[in-house]
N, C-alpha and C positions, 0 to 999 in steps of 0.2 A: 552729300545729303543735307542733313540738318545744318552742319557748319557752313555749307555753301550758301544756303538760303539766308542764314544769319549774316554772312559776309555781304550778300547783296543788300540786305536791310540796312547795314551800316554805311556801305559805300555809296548807295543811291539815295541817301538822305531820307529814308522812310521814317526816321525817328521824329520828323516834324509833322507827319500825318496824324490825323485823329486816331487814337488808339482805342481798342486793340487793332492791330494790323493782322489780317488773316490772309495767309499765303499758301500756295501749294506748288509743288514741282513734280515733274515726271520725266524720266529719262535714264540714260545709262550712267552707272557708277563703276568705279574701279577700286579694288582692294590693293592697298600698298603692301601689306604684310602677306606672308604665305597663306593662301586660303586653307581653311580647315577642310577635312574630308566632306565631300558632298556640296562644297560651295564653289562658286565661280569666281575667276579673277575679274571678269566683267559681268555685271548684273544690271537689272533695271528696277528702279524703285518709283513708287508714288509716295510723296510726303505731304503731310498736312501740318501747318504750324499757326499758332496764335501767339502774337507777340504784344506785350504791354498790358497784360492783365493777370494778376496773381491770384484771382479768386478761385475757389474750389469748383464753381460752376463750369469754368473753362476746361478743367481736367475731365469732368464728367461729360461735357458736351463732346469733346474729342473722342472719348471712349465710346460714347453713344453712336457717334458717326461711323466709327470703325465696326461696331456691332451691326449697324444697319447695312453697311456696305457688304460685309460677309453674308448677311442674311439675304440680300438681294442677288447674290451670286449662288445662292443655295449651298453655301459652305457651312453646314451646321455641325461639322465634326470638330469644333474648336471650343475650348473653354477660355474665358477670361481670367487670367491670373493677375493679381494686383497686390502691391505692397507699398509701404512708405519707407524711404531711406533717410528721412530727416533732412537736416541742413547743417551748416557749419556750427550752429549753436549747440546741437545735441549729438551729432554724429561722432565727434572725436572721442567721447566717453565709450561709445559703442565699439569703435575700432580698437580702442585699448582693451576692452573686455574680450573682443574676438581674438586678438593676438595672444592674450593670456590663455584662452581656451585652446588654441592651436599649438601653443609652445611645446607641450609635451606629446603632441601628436604629429609633429613635423616629419618624423621618419616614415610614417604610414601613408602620407599623401603623395600625389603624382609629382613629377618633375616640374611641371608648370606651377603648381601650387607652392612648391618650395620657394620659387621666385616671387609668387604673388603675395606671400606673407610680408615681403619687404616692400613691394611696389604698390599693391592694391589688394589688401587682405579681403575686402568685400567680395572680390571675384572668386574666392575659394568656396563661397556658398553656392555659386552657380556652376561649379565644375561638373562636367558630364561623366567623369571617370566613376566607376561603381564604388570603389573604396572611398573616394572623397565625398560622394553623395551620402554614403552610410555615416561617415564621421560627422558630416554637417548637420545630421538630423538632431543631434544633441547640443548644437551650438546656441549661444544666446540669441534671442530674437530682438531685432531692432525696435519692434513696437513697444518693448518694455523700457526703451531708452528715450523715446520721443519726448521733447519738452511739450509744454502746454499748447503752444501755437501750432506745432507740427501735428500733434495728436488731434487737435480741433479741426485742422485742415483735412486730414485723412478721414475723420469721422464724417465730415460733411460731404466729401466726395462719395463715400459709400452710401450715404443717405440719398444723394441725388440719383445714384444708380438704382437704389431700391425703388424710388419713386418712378423711375423711367422703365422699370421692369427688365433691367439688364442683369442677368445672373453673373456671379463672379465667385472666384475661389481665392481666399486669403492665402498667400504664399510667402512665408517669411524668409525663404531663401532666394526670392527673386530680387536681383539687384541691378541688372543691366550692366553692360560692359564698360561704359564710358563714365569717367569720374566727374563730369560736369552736371550729372543729374542731381536733382534735389526733390525731396518729398515724394510725390506720386510716381511710381513706375508700374508698367503693365505690359503684358504680352498676351496674344491670343495663341494658345498652345493646343496641339492636337490631343484629342482624347486618348486614353490609354489603349483603346482598341483600334487605334489608327497609327501603328508604329512607323509606317512609311511616309507619313506626312511630317512637315517641320513647321515651326512657328512662322506665321505669315505676317503678323503685324506686331510691332513693338514700339514702345515710346514712353513718354512721361514728361515731367516738368524739369526744366533746365534753366533755372533762374540765374545761374552763374555764367552761362556760355557767352552772352553778348559782352559782358564785362571782360571775360578772358580774351576775347577777340579784338578788343580795343574800343568797344562802344561803352556808353554809360550803362550803369546797372539797370537792367530791364528784365522784368519777369517774362517768361515764355514757356510754352509747352507744345508738344507735337508728337507725331508718330510717323513711321514709314512702313510701307508694305513692299515685300519682295514679289515682283511680278512673276518671275520664273517659278516661284514656289506656289503662287496662285494657279498658274497654268497647270503645274503638275497635279495639284489637288483637284482641279476641275476635270483633268483626264482620268484620275482615279475614281 
């Protein structure tokens, strides 16, 4: 998905084009790990990416595009959940506080979360097990740890969304699963009265990914849509 399009950006010399570079992909994807319940080994995705622009307007533009796409499909049973997970300048202090919070609760969390506290403690906030969800409610919120630059970035994203008339829900437990994400993260999540539906669009800013894959440090943001999930939602 996103990693594939970023590799294409690096390998095909798109870094010399005028920026930002705006790309999309659509097609089959394959999960390497064991799929969770209700997920397919092979799936199909539509992905939208903007590379080379760190501004808040890009985050808001991508979210607005996703909102309009769902609206055009008459899929109005979804709420936009949004959060900021900061960056390398402020996230370490939050991770330290989170580990301290969970230290005395580790016996009460699920097996996966017992591993996550060592590998990626942020994922504990996103666990779907009821006991873990309950414990996470009192966890420290990352918005309280954002430095001045990350706080300003997130504030401006929300102001753009307000101006564009895109409703959203602040969700302090939204972190996304991959640790190359920075600052803005978001998902379009089914309403509470639509339990059979699943998240159809998720994404955010990933200013670290191109650097991690061997390119020069480049700001980027994007999202992906699961087409099978969209088809199921349309059928319902």
